[in-house]
LODREN-832663 format. One record per residue (C-alpha): residue number from 0; residue in three letters; z, y, x. Coordinates in pm, 1 decimal. Each point is the difference from the previous one (the first is absolute). Example, Ala and Ser with C-alpha at 12.3 -4.5 7.8 and 13.67 -1.06 7.14 Angstrom:
<node><num>0</num><residu>ALA</residu><zz>780.0</zz><yy>-450.0</yy><xx>1230.0</xx></node>
<node><num>1</num><residu>SER</residu><zz>-66.0</zz><yy>344.0</yy><xx>137.0</xx></node>
# end
This chain:
<node><num>0</num><residu>MET</residu><zz>6725.5</zz><yy>11362.6</yy><xx>8986.3</xx></node>
<node><num>1</num><residu>PHE</residu><zz>220.1</zz><yy>-268.7</yy><xx>-150.9</xx></node>
<node><num>2</num><residu>GLU</residu><zz>357.3</zz><yy>-93.2</yy><xx>89.4</xx></node>
<node><num>3</num><residu>ILE</residu><zz>152.5</zz><yy>-334.5</yy><xx>-70.8</xx></node>
<node><num>4</num><residu>THR</residu><zz>371.9</zz><yy>-80.3</yy><xx>26.0</xx></node>
<node><num>5</num><residu>ILE</residu><zz>182.3</zz><yy>-328.7</yy><xx>26.7</xx></node>
<node><num>6</num><residu>ARG</residu><zz>370.8</zz><yy>-72.3</yy><xx>29.6</xx></node>
<node><num>7</num><residu>ASP</residu><zz>212.0</zz><yy>-289.4</yy><xx>117.4</xx></node>
<node><num>8</num><residu>HIS</residu><zz>349.1</zz><yy>-43.8</yy><xx>139.5</xx></node>
<node><num>9</num><residu>ILE</residu><zz>195.7</zz><yy>-175.5</yy><xx>267.0</xx></node>
<node><num>10</num><residu>ALA</residu><zz>370.2</zz><yy>-77.0</yy><xx>35.0</xx></node>
<node><num>11</num><residu>ALA</residu><zz>120.6</zz><yy>21.3</yy><xx>354.4</xx></node>
<node><num>12</num><residu>ALA</residu><zz>296.6</zz><yy>86.2</yy><xx>217.4</xx></node>
<node><num>13</num><residu>HIS</residu><zz>20.9</zz><yy>248.2</yy><xx>284.8</xx></node>
<node><num>14</num><residu>GLN</residu><zz>240.1</zz><yy>211.5</yy><xx>197.1</xx></node>
<node><num>15</num><residu>LEU</residu><zz>-65.5</zz><yy>331.8</yy><xx>170.2</xx></node>
<node><num>16</num><residu>HIS</residu><zz>124.8</zz><yy>4.3</yy><xx>359.2</xx></node>
<node><num>17</num><residu>GLY</residu><zz>127.5</zz><yy>339.0</yy><xx>111.4</xx></node>
<node><num>18</num><residu>TYR</residu><zz>44.9</zz><yy>125.0</yy><xx>-356.3</xx></node>
<node><num>19</num><residu>ASP</residu><zz>334.1</zz><yy>166.3</yy><xx>-67.6</xx></node>
<node><num>20</num><residu>GLY</residu><zz>77.4</zz><yy>-134.9</yy><xx>-343.8</xx></node>
<node><num>21</num><residu>PRO</residu><zz>18.8</zz><yy>-314.2</yy><xx>-209.2</xx></node>
<node><num>22</num><residu>CYS</residu><zz>-366.8</zz><yy>-89.2</yy><xx>59.6</xx></node>
<node><num>23</num><residu>LYS</residu><zz>95.3</zz><yy>-98.2</yy><xx>356.8</xx></node>
<node><num>24</num><residu>ASN</residu><zz>138.0</zz><yy>-316.3</yy><xx>-162.2</xx></node>
<node><num>25</num><residu>LEU</residu><zz>-218.7</zz><yy>-285.2</yy><xx>-117.7</xx></node>
<node><num>26</num><residu>HIS</residu><zz>-103.6</zz><yy>62.4</yy><xx>-360.9</xx></node>
<node><num>27</num><residu>GLY</residu><zz>-294.4</zz><yy>-67.0</yy><xx>-227.7</xx></node>
<node><num>28</num><residu>HIS</residu><zz>-249.1</zz><yy>168.9</yy><xx>-225.6</xx></node>
<node><num>29</num><residu>THR</residu><zz>-259.1</zz><yy>-98.7</yy><xx>-248.1</xx></node>
<node><num>30</num><residu>TRP</residu><zz>-279.1</zz><yy>220.2</yy><xx>127.9</xx></node>
<node><num>31</num><residu>GLU</residu><zz>-277.8</zz><yy>96.5</yy><xx>-241.0</xx></node>
<node><num>32</num><residu>ILE</residu><zz>-326.0</zz><yy>39.4</yy><xx>186.2</xx></node>
<node><num>33</num><residu>GLU</residu><zz>-299.0</zz><yy>189.7</yy><xx>-135.9</xx></node>
<node><num>34</num><residu>ALA</residu><zz>-340.8</zz><yy>16.4</yy><xx>162.5</xx></node>
<node><num>35</num><residu>VAL</residu><zz>-261.9</zz><yy>255.5</yy><xx>-102.1</xx></node>
<node><num>36</num><residu>MET</residu><zz>-362.4</zz><yy>-52.3</yy><xx>99.1</xx></node>
<node><num>37</num><residu>THR</residu><zz>-314.3</zz><yy>205.4</yy><xx>-54.7</xx></node>
<node><num>38</num><residu>ASN</residu><zz>-372.5</zz><yy>-54.9</yy><xx>-23.5</xx></node>
<node><num>39</num><residu>ASP</residu><zz>-288.6</zz><yy>174.9</yy><xx>-169.5</xx></node>
<node><num>40</num><residu>GLN</residu><zz>-205.4</zz><yy>-311.3</yy><xx>-66.0</xx></node>
<node><num>41</num><residu>LEU</residu><zz>44.1</zz><yy>-243.2</yy><xx>-290.6</xx></node>
<node><num>42</num><residu>ASP</residu><zz>-131.4</zz><yy>-352.4</yy><xx>11.2</xx></node>
<node><num>43</num><residu>ASN</residu><zz>-285.8</zz><yy>-129.2</yy><xx>-218.5</xx></node>
<node><num>44</num><residu>ILE</residu><zz>235.7</zz><yy>-54.7</yy><xx>-297.5</xx></node>
<node><num>45</num><residu>GLY</residu><zz>169.1</zz><yy>340.9</yy><xx>24.7</xx></node>
<node><num>46</num><residu>LEU</residu><zz>314.5</zz><yy>-93.5</yy><xx>193.4</xx></node>
<node><num>47</num><residu>LEU</residu><zz>141.3</zz><yy>161.7</yy><xx>309.2</xx></node>
<node><num>48</num><residu>THR</residu><zz>142.4</zz><yy>-342.0</yy><xx>86.6</xx></node>
<node><num>49</num><residu>ASP</residu><zz>164.7</zz><yy>-296.9</yy><xx>-164.2</xx></node>
<node><num>50</num><residu>PHE</residu><zz>371.3</zz><yy>76.1</yy><xx>-38.6</xx></node>
<node><num>51</num><residu>LYS</residu><zz>84.3</zz><yy>-366.8</yy><xx>45.0</xx></node>
<node><num>52</num><residu>VAL</residu><zz>-178.3</zz><yy>-25.2</yy><xx>334.3</xx></node>
<node><num>53</num><residu>LEU</residu><zz>162.1</zz><yy>320.7</yy><xx>122.8</xx></node>
<node><num>54</num><residu>LYS</residu><zz>348.2</zz><yy>-110.7</yy><xx>-109.5</xx></node>
<node><num>55</num><residu>ASN</residu><zz>-45.6</zz><yy>-329.9</yy><xx>181.0</xx></node>
<node><num>56</num><residu>LYS</residu><zz>-92.0</zz><yy>184.6</yy><xx>318.9</xx></node>
<node><num>57</num><residu>LEU</residu><zz>310.4</zz><yy>219.0</yy><xx>-28.1</xx></node>
<node><num>58</num><residu>GLN</residu><zz>216.0</zz><yy>-306.6</yy><xx>-65.3</xx></node>
<node><num>59</num><residu>LYS</residu><zz>-125.8</zz><yy>-156.0</yy><xx>325.0</xx></node>
<node><num>60</num><residu>VAL</residu><zz>115.6</zz><yy>311.5</yy><xx>187.7</xx></node>
<node><num>61</num><residu>LEU</residu><zz>336.4</zz><yy>10.9</yy><xx>-177.4</xx></node>
<node><num>62</num><residu>GLY</residu><zz>76.2</zz><yy>-372.3</yy><xx>-1.6</xx></node>
<node><num>63</num><residu>PRO</residu><zz>133.2</zz><yy>-13.5</yy><xx>356.9</xx></node>
<node><num>64</num><residu>LEU</residu><zz>229.8</zz><yy>298.5</yy><xx>-78.2</xx></node>
<node><num>65</num><residu>ASP</residu><zz>157.4</zz><yy>-154.9</yy><xx>-311.4</xx></node>
<node><num>66</num><residu>HIS</residu><zz>350.1</zz><yy>-152.0</yy><xx>9.5</xx></node>
<node><num>67</num><residu>VAL</residu><zz>52.2</zz><yy>51.8</yy><xx>370.6</xx></node>
<node><num>68</num><residu>CYS</residu><zz>196.9</zz><yy>230.4</yy><xx>228.5</xx></node>
<node><num>69</num><residu>LEU</residu><zz>-258.0</zz><yy>256.4</yy><xx>106.9</xx></node>
<node><num>70</num><residu>ASN</residu><zz>184.2</zz><yy>61.4</yy><xx>327.3</xx></node>
<node><num>71</num><residu>ASP</residu><zz>-90.8</zz><yy>-354.2</yy><xx>107.1</xx></node>
<node><num>72</num><residu>LEU</residu><zz>-377.6</zz><yy>43.1</yy><xx>-40.8</xx></node>
<node><num>73</num><residu>PRO</residu><zz>-230.3</zz><yy>68.3</yy><xx>297.3</xx></node>
<node><num>74</num><residu>ALA</residu><zz>-148.5</zz><yy>298.7</yy><xx>-190.1</xx></node>
<node><num>75</num><residu>PHE</residu><zz>335.3</zz><yy>177.7</yy><xx>32.9</xx></node>
<node><num>76</num><residu>LYS</residu><zz>86.3</zz><yy>-96.8</yy><xx>356.0</xx></node>
<node><num>77</num><residu>GLY</residu><zz>133.8</zz><yy>308.6</yy><xx>168.7</xx></node>
<node><num>78</num><residu>ILE</residu><zz>-13.1</zz><yy>216.8</yy><xx>-313.5</xx></node>
<node><num>79</num><residu>ASN</residu><zz>227.7</zz><yy>31.1</yy><xx>-299.6</xx></node>
<node><num>80</num><residu>PRO</residu><zz>-141.4</zz><yy>-160.8</yy><xx>-315.8</xx></node>
<node><num>81</num><residu>SER</residu><zz>48.7</zz><yy>324.2</yy><xx>-192.4</xx></node>
<node><num>82</num><residu>THR</residu><zz>-187.0</zz><yy>65.7</yy><xx>-320.9</xx></node>
<node><num>83</num><residu>GLU</residu><zz>-225.9</zz><yy>228.1</yy><xx>204.0</xx></node>
<node><num>84</num><residu>ASN</residu><zz>-83.4</zz><yy>-272.2</yy><xx>253.2</xx></node>
<node><num>85</num><residu>LEU</residu><zz>-43.1</zz><yy>-255.5</yy><xx>-277.1</xx></node>
<node><num>86</num><residu>ALA</residu><zz>-249.8</zz><yy>230.4</yy><xx>-176.6</xx></node>
<node><num>87</num><residu>ARG</residu><zz>-198.8</zz><yy>46.2</yy><xx>322.1</xx></node>
<node><num>88</num><residu>HIS</residu><zz>-2.3</zz><yy>-375.3</yy><xx>67.5</xx></node>
<node><num>89</num><residu>VAL</residu><zz>-121.4</zz><yy>-86.0</yy><xx>-348.4</xx></node>
<node><num>90</num><residu>TYR</residu><zz>-262.5</zz><yy>274.4</yy><xx>16.2</xx></node>
<node><num>91</num><residu>ARG</residu><zz>-142.0</zz><yy>-118.5</yy><xx>330.6</xx></node>
<node><num>92</num><residu>GLU</residu><zz>-7.5</zz><yy>-367.2</yy><xx>-96.4</xx></node>
<node><num>93</num><residu>PHE</residu><zz>-142.8</zz><yy>58.2</yy><xx>-349.4</xx></node>
<node><num>94</num><residu>ALA</residu><zz>-264.0</zz><yy>242.9</yy><xx>130.3</xx></node>
<node><num>95</num><residu>LYS</residu><zz>-145.7</zz><yy>-293.2</yy><xx>197.7</xx></node>
<node><num>96</num><residu>VAL</residu><zz>-64.6</zz><yy>-207.0</yy><xx>-312.3</xx></node>
<node><num>97</num><residu>CYS</residu><zz>-70.8</zz><yy>237.6</yy><xx>-289.1</xx></node>
<node><num>98</num><residu>SER</residu><zz>-359.7</zz><yy>72.6</yy><xx>98.7</xx></node>
<node><num>99</num><residu>PRO</residu><zz>-237.0</zz><yy>120.6</yy><xx>-135.3</xx></node>
<node><num>100</num><residu>LEU</residu><zz>259.8</zz><yy>232.1</yy><xx>-158.2</xx></node>
<node><num>101</num><residu>LYS</residu><zz>160.6</zz><yy>267.7</yy><xx>213.4</xx></node>
<node><num>102</num><residu>LEU</residu><zz>375.6</zz><yy>-9.3</yy><xx>3.3</xx></node>
<node><num>103</num><residu>LYS</residu><zz>124.3</zz><yy>348.0</yy><xx>-91.7</xx></node>
<node><num>104</num><residu>HIS</residu><zz>372.8</zz><yy>-60.2</yy><xx>32.4</xx></node>
<node><num>105</num><residu>VAL</residu><zz>284.1</zz><yy>-243.1</yy><xx>-41.1</xx></node>
<node><num>106</num><residu>GLN</residu><zz>318.1</zz><yy>104.1</yy><xx>-177.5</xx></node>
<node><num>107</num><residu>VAL</residu><zz>318.9</zz><yy>-199.7</yy><xx>48.9</xx></node>
<node><num>108</num><residu>TRP</residu><zz>293.9</zz><yy>49.1</yy><xx>-234.4</xx></node>
<node><num>109</num><residu>GLU</residu><zz>338.2</zz><yy>-114.4</yy><xx>136.1</xx></node>
<node><num>110</num><residu>SER</residu><zz>168.7</zz><yy>97.8</yy><xx>-324.7</xx></node>
<node><num>111</num><residu>ASP</residu><zz>-92.9</zz><yy>153.2</yy><xx>-334.5</xx></node>
<node><num>112</num><residu>THR</residu><zz>49.0</zz><yy>347.3</yy><xx>147.2</xx></node>
<node><num>113</num><residu>ALA</residu><zz>-108.7</zz><yy>-23.4</yy><xx>365.2</xx></node>
<node><num>114</num><residu>SER</residu><zz>-342.9</zz><yy>-77.9</yy><xx>147.5</xx></node>
<node><num>115</num><residu>VAL</residu><zz>-225.3</zz><yy>58.3</yy><xx>298.8</xx></node>
<node><num>116</num><residu>ILE</residu><zz>-375.5</zz><yy>51.0</yy><xx>0.6</xx></node>
<node><num>117</num><residu>TYR</residu><zz>-198.5</zz><yy>-89.5</yy><xx>312.5</xx></node>
<node><num>118</num><residu>TYR</residu><zz>-367.2</zz><yy>75.9</yy><xx>63.6</xx></node>
<node><num>119</num><residu>GLU</residu><zz>-231.9</zz><yy>50.9</yy><xx>297.3</xx></node>
# end
């Protein structure tokens, strides 16, 4: 089995309704987003996949999340755009387009010292 990892980032604002602390106020992060995929088959030239193609697919998922207020997006209607919910959203959207690889997990870092991993 092989694992392949790609990373990208978004800069976006959010606020956490119902949170008792400063994160209840509008603020921003530069989120680092890492996706790990697996497969046991290499292509005819010995690659799991082309990194460039995979990065472009991830960018298409992340593009609508970049430089926006996450609270305003339909994906977060009725739920807080927490790092946890952001990780789940990216996972579910990226899983649709990363075939034939199987998405193992998505890790979202909201700072250098705090992250969430989501998998199904």
